[in-house]
C-alpha positions as CSV (number, residue, x, y, z in Angstrom):
1,M,82.8,110.9,90.0
2,N,80.6,108.6,88.1
3,L,82.8,106.3,86.0
4,V,79.9,104.3,84.4
5,Q,78.7,105.5,81.0
6,Q,76.7,103.8,78.2
7,D,77.4,100.1,77.4
8,H,80.0,99.3,74.8
9,A,79.9,96.4,72.4
10,A,81.5,93.4,74.0
11,K,84.9,92.3,72.6
12,P,86.7,89.1,73.0
13,N,88.9,89.1,76.1
14,R,92.6,88.1,75.4
15,P,95.0,87.0,78.3
16,A,97.4,89.5,79.7
17,L,101.1,89.6,78.6
18,R,103.8,88.7,81.1
19,L,105.8,91.9,81.0
20,V,108.5,90.8,83.6
21,K,108.9,88.1,86.2
22,T,108.9,89.4,89.8
23,I,110.1,86.4,91.8
24,D,113.7,87.6,91.7
25,L,113.0,91.3,91.2
26,S,114.2,93.7,93.8
27,R,111.8,96.3,95.1
28,D,113.7,99.1,93.4
29,E,113.5,97.1,90.1
30,W,109.8,96.5,90.6
31,L,109.2,100.3,91.2
32,T,111.2,101.2,88.2
33,V,109.0,98.7,86.0
34,R,105.8,100.4,87.5
35,K,106.9,103.7,86.4
36,G,106.5,102.4,82.8
37,G,102.7,102.4,83.1
38,I,99.7,102.7,85.1
39,G,99.4,99.7,87.6
40,S,96.1,98.4,89.0
41,S,96.9,100.0,92.4
42,D,97.4,103.2,90.4
43,A,94.0,103.2,88.9
44,G,92.0,104.9,91.5
45,T,94.6,107.6,91.8
46,A,94.8,108.3,88.1
47,V,91.1,108.9,88.0
48,G,90.9,111.0,91.2
49,L,89.2,108.6,93.5
50,N,92.1,107.5,95.9
51,P,91.7,109.2,99.3
52,Y,95.3,108.6,100.1
53,Q,97.1,109.8,96.9
54,S,96.4,112.7,94.3
55,P,96.9,112.4,90.6
56,L,99.6,115.2,91.0
57,E,101.7,113.0,93.4
58,L,101.3,109.9,91.2
59,W,102.3,112.1,88.1
60,M,105.6,113.1,90.0
61,I,106.4,109.4,90.7
62,K,105.7,108.4,87.0
63,T,107.8,111.2,85.7
64,G,110.7,110.6,88.0
65,R,110.2,113.7,90.1
66,D,109.6,111.7,93.4
67,S,113.0,112.0,94.9
68,E,111.7,114.7,97.5
69,L,108.5,112.9,98.2
70,P,108.3,111.1,101.5
71,K,109.2,107.5,101.0
72,V,107.4,104.5,102.6
73,N,109.8,102.2,104.3
74,P,108.6,98.6,103.6
75,N,110.2,97.5,107.0
76,D,108.5,100.3,109.1
77,E,106.3,98.3,111.4
78,T,104.0,101.4,111.9
79,S,103.2,101.5,108.2
80,P,100.0,100.0,106.9
81,M,101.9,98.8,103.8
82,Y,104.3,96.7,106.0
83,W,101.2,95.0,107.7
84,G,99.5,94.5,104.4
85,T,102.4,92.8,102.9
86,L,103.0,90.7,106.0
87,L,99.4,89.6,106.3
88,E,98.6,89.1,102.7
89,P,99.5,85.3,102.8
90,I,97.4,84.9,105.9
91,V,94.4,86.6,104.2
92,A,94.8,84.4,101.1
93,A,94.9,81.3,103.2
94,H,91.8,82.4,105.1
95,Y,90.0,83.1,101.8
96,T,90.6,79.5,100.7
97,R,89.4,78.3,104.1
98,R,86.3,80.4,103.9
99,T,85.3,79.8,100.3
100,G,87.1,76.5,99.3
101,N,88.7,78.3,96.3
102,R,92.4,77.4,95.7
103,V,94.7,80.2,94.8
104,R,98.3,80.6,93.6
105,K,100.8,83.3,92.9
106,I,101.4,84.6,89.4
107,N,104.9,86.3,90.1
108,A,104.7,88.6,87.1
109,V,103.9,92.1,86.2
110,L,101.0,91.8,83.6
111,Q,100.5,94.1,80.6
112,H,97.3,94.7,78.5
113,P,97.6,92.6,75.2
114,D,96.4,95.5,73.1
115,P,99.3,97.7,71.8
116,D,97.3,100.9,72.3
117,K,96.8,100.1,76.0
118,A,100.4,98.7,76.6
119,W,100.7,101.4,79.4
120,M,98.1,99.3,81.4
121,L,100.0,97.1,83.9
122,A,98.8,95.0,86.7
123,N,100.1,93.0,89.7
124,I,97.7,90.3,90.9
125,D,97.9,89.2,94.5
126,R,96.6,85.7,93.7
127,E,95.0,83.7,90.8
128,V,92.0,81.7,91.7
129,V,92.2,78.2,90.2
130,G,89.8,75.3,90.0
131,T,86.5,77.3,89.6
132,S,84.8,79.1,86.7
133,D,83.0,81.6,88.9
134,V,86.0,83.8,89.8
135,Q,89.6,84.1,88.6
136,I,91.4,86.9,90.6
137,L,91.9,87.5,94.4
138,E,92.7,90.8,95.7
139,C,93.8,90.7,99.4
140,K,93.3,93.8,101.5
141,T,93.9,94.8,105.2
142,A,92.2,97.8,106.8
143,G,93.0,99.3,110.2
144,E,90.9,101.4,112.4
145,F,91.0,104.4,110.2
146,G,90.9,102.6,106.8
147,A,87.9,100.4,108.1
148,R,85.7,103.5,107.7
149,L,86.0,103.4,104.0
150,W,84.7,99.8,104.0
151,R,81.4,100.5,105.9
152,D,79.3,100.5,102.7
153,G,81.3,97.7,100.9
154,V,84.3,98.0,98.6
155,P,85.6,101.5,98.3
156,E,85.6,103.1,94.8
157,Y,89.3,103.3,94.5
158,V,89.5,99.6,95.2
159,V,86.7,98.8,92.6
160,C,88.8,100.8,90.1
161,Q,91.9,98.7,91.0
162,V,90.0,95.4,90.5
163,Q,88.2,96.6,87.3
164,H,91.7,97.6,86.0
165,Q,93.0,94.1,86.8
166,L,89.9,92.5,84.9
167,A,90.6,94.8,81.9
168,V,94.3,93.9,81.7
169,T,93.8,90.0,82.2
170,G,90.5,89.7,80.3
171,K,89.0,87.8,83.3
172,A,85.4,87.9,84.4
173,A,85.3,88.2,88.1
174,A,87.4,88.9,91.1
175,D,87.0,88.4,94.9
176,V,88.3,91.1,97.4
177,C,89.1,89.5,100.6
178,T,89.6,92.1,103.4
179,L,90.8,91.8,106.9
180,I,89.1,94.5,109.0
181,C,91.0,95.6,112.2
182,G,92.9,92.3,112.3
183,Q,89.7,90.3,113.4
184,E,87.1,90.3,110.7
185,I,87.3,88.7,107.3
186,R,85.0,90.0,104.6
187,V,84.8,88.6,101.0
188,Y,83.2,90.7,98.1
189,R,82.7,89.5,94.6
190,I,83.3,92.0,91.8
191,D,82.1,91.1,88.4
192,R,83.5,92.5,85.2
193,D,81.8,95.7,84.2
194,D,82.6,96.5,80.5
195,A,81.0,99.9,80.7
196,L,82.9,100.9,83.7
197,I,86.1,99.6,82.2
198,A,85.6,101.6,79.1
199,R,85.2,104.8,81.1
200,L,88.1,103.9,83.4
201,I,90.4,103.4,80.4
202,E,89.4,106.7,78.9
203,L,90.2,108.6,82.2
204,E,93.4,106.6,82.8
205,R,94.5,107.4,79.2
206,Q,93.9,111.1,80.0
207,F,96.2,110.8,83.0
208,W,98.8,108.9,81.0
209,H,98.8,111.7,78.4
210,Y,99.9,114.0,81.3
211,V,102.9,111.7,81.9
212,E,103.8,111.3,78.2
213,T,103.6,115.2,77.6
214,D,105.4,116.0,80.9
215,T,102.5,118.0,81.9
216,P,101.3,118.2,85.6
217,P,97.6,117.3,86.1
218,P,95.6,120.0,88.1
219,A,95.9,119.9,91.8
220,D,92.8,118.5,93.5
221,G,92.8,120.3,96.9
222,S,94.1,117.4,98.8
223,D,96.9,117.1,101.4
224,S,98.7,114.8,98.8
225,A,98.5,117.6,96.2
226,E,99.7,120.1,98.7
227,M,102.7,118.0,99.5
228,A,103.3,117.4,95.9
229,L,103.3,121.2,95.1
230,R,105.7,121.9,97.9
231,C,108.1,119.2,96.6
232,L,107.8,120.4,93.1
233,Y,108.4,124.1,94.1
234,P,110.3,124.1,97.3
235,R,111.9,127.5,96.9
236,D,110.8,130.8,95.4
237,S,113.0,132.7,92.9
238,G,112.1,136.2,94.1
239,N,110.5,137.0,90.8
240,T,107.0,138.5,90.4
241,V,104.5,136.9,87.8
242,D,102.0,139.4,86.4
243,L,98.6,137.6,86.1
244,R,96.4,140.6,85.9
245,D,95.5,139.8,82.3
246,D,94.6,136.2,83.0
247,R,90.9,136.3,83.5
248,E,90.6,132.7,84.7
249,L,93.3,133.0,87.4
250,C,92.1,136.5,88.4
251,S,88.6,134.9,88.9
252,T,90.3,132.1,90.9
253,F,92.0,134.7,93.2
254,A,88.7,136.5,93.7
255,D,87.0,133.1,94.6
256,L,89.8,132.4,97.0
257,V,89.4,135.7,98.8
258,S,85.7,135.2,99.0
259,V,85.9,131.7,100.3
260,R,88.4,132.7,103.0
261,D,86.2,135.5,104.1
262,D,83.3,133.1,104.3
263,I,85.5,130.8,106.3
264,A,86.4,133.4,108.8
265,N,82.7,134.6,109.1
266,R,81.6,131.0,109.8
267,E,84.4,130.4,112.3
268,T,83.1,133.6,114.2
269,V,79.6,132.2,114.1
270,E,80.8,128.8,115.3
271,A,82.5,130.4,118.2
272,Q,79.4,132.3,119.3
273,L,77.2,129.2,119.1
274,K,79.8,127.1,121.0
275,Q,80.2,129.8,123.7
276,K,76.5,130.1,124.2
277,I,76.2,126.4,124.8
278,Q,79.2,126.5,127.2
279,Q,77.8,129.4,129.2
280,R,74.6,127.5,129.7
281,M,76.5,124.4,130.8
282,G,78.5,126.1,133.4
283,D,80.3,123.3,135.3
284,A,78.3,120.5,133.8
285,S,80.4,117.8,132.0
286,I,77.8,116.8,129.4
287,A,74.8,118.5,127.7
288,L,72.0,116.5,126.1
289,F,70.1,117.7,123.1
290,E,67.3,116.2,120.8
291,T,69.8,115.3,118.1
292,G,73.0,114.7,120.0
293,K,75.2,115.7,123.0
294,V,78.1,117.9,123.9
295,S,81.0,116.9,126.2
296,W,83.0,119.6,128.0
297,K,85.5,117.9,130.3
298,R,88.8,118.8,131.8
299,S,91.7,116.7,130.4
300,K,94.2,115.0,132.6
301,D,97.2,117.1,133.7
302,S,100.3,116.5,131.7
303,S,104.0,117.0,132.4
304,G,106.0,119.4,130.2
305,F,109.3,121.1,129.9
306,D,109.9,124.6,131.1
307,L,112.2,125.8,128.4
308,P,112.2,129.5,129.3
309,R,113.5,128.8,132.8
310,L,116.1,126.4,131.5
311,L,117.5,129.0,129.1
312,E,117.3,131.6,131.9
313,D,119.5,129.3,134.1
314,Q,121.8,128.2,131.2
315,P,121.8,130.9,128.4
316,D,124.6,129.2,126.6
317,L,122.7,126.1,125.8
318,P,121.3,127.4,122.3
319,Q,124.9,127.9,121.1
320,Q,126.0,124.5,122.2
321,Y,123.1,122.6,120.5
322,P,122.2,124.6,117.4
323,L,119.4,123.3,115.2
324,I,118.7,124.8,111.8
325,K,115.2,124.2,110.6
326,P,114.8,124.5,106.8
327,G,112.3,127.3,105.8
328,S,109.2,126.6,103.8
329,R,107.2,128.6,101.4
330,R,104.2,130.6,103.0
331,F,101.1,131.4,100.9
332,L,99.9,134.9,102.0
333,I,97.1,136.8,100.5
334,S,96.7,140.6,100.4
335,T,93.9,142.5,98.5
336,Q,94.3,146.0,97.1
337,S,92.1,147.4,99.8
338,Q,94.4,145.9,102.4
339,E,97.4,147.3,100.7
340,K,95.8,150.9,100.5
341,A,94.8,150.7,104.2
């Protein structure tokens, strides 16, 4: 998605409003405040550029439908959020050491000063003081998986986050200080881009309209949207909805069937190509080609649990340790030709 459109006339930038102080705010209270608008960390999601979250999932959160969504435990030591929060002061301190720029906390949820943009909120990691070149510091940490998103510079969803902060605060520039895999610090400068901000506000406003009108945004095909739909509609009613007169959805159904057939055909071709190479390799471990290589190695033996034998020896065990797994809705497709067969 290209967020940049034509330049807009520059307007005087007013400072942000301090909506609420956060220094004594509990996490639950802070999350409640965030539901009242689009925060800077929501910006990339709201415009469809966050690889970790869909607009539909964010809409569920903003409209209070998130009770069934998986919750991130801030004390979970396996969570990226836990380490991001823990390492934020260290990243900020190293930023000062690297650049010489002093920083300080703001301890407030900020709000856009324009009444028609009061839904634009921002939490700033640090304010940069004592220099006219940059005013905001955004601290990030990226593990092995997340580091891939930083190979070509600042990811788009983080750019949206920072431009949102600059829009709310009226500031001119921000630095993004990122700790990569716990051992490499990178500092990126992001200057205010009024054309991008104008487009960002336009798209965020569209999302906020979904929230205000209690209308779910379109699902985007992501795992996040899949999870959101399952949480929104966990059970079926047993009713039948007749969509035969809905031309758009009938076309969608036809496209879905066509795409699935194409995937099945491609999987068959993939298997044939793979097996041709395997047959030529024989017992070789690696095959080299002009543009790459193939590895076909036996994995290490693993230990398992022979459940059938255990149940044969002790058939009463299932009754002694019952476990009910909740059912989930399955999406099955059948065409008229299949039904007639």
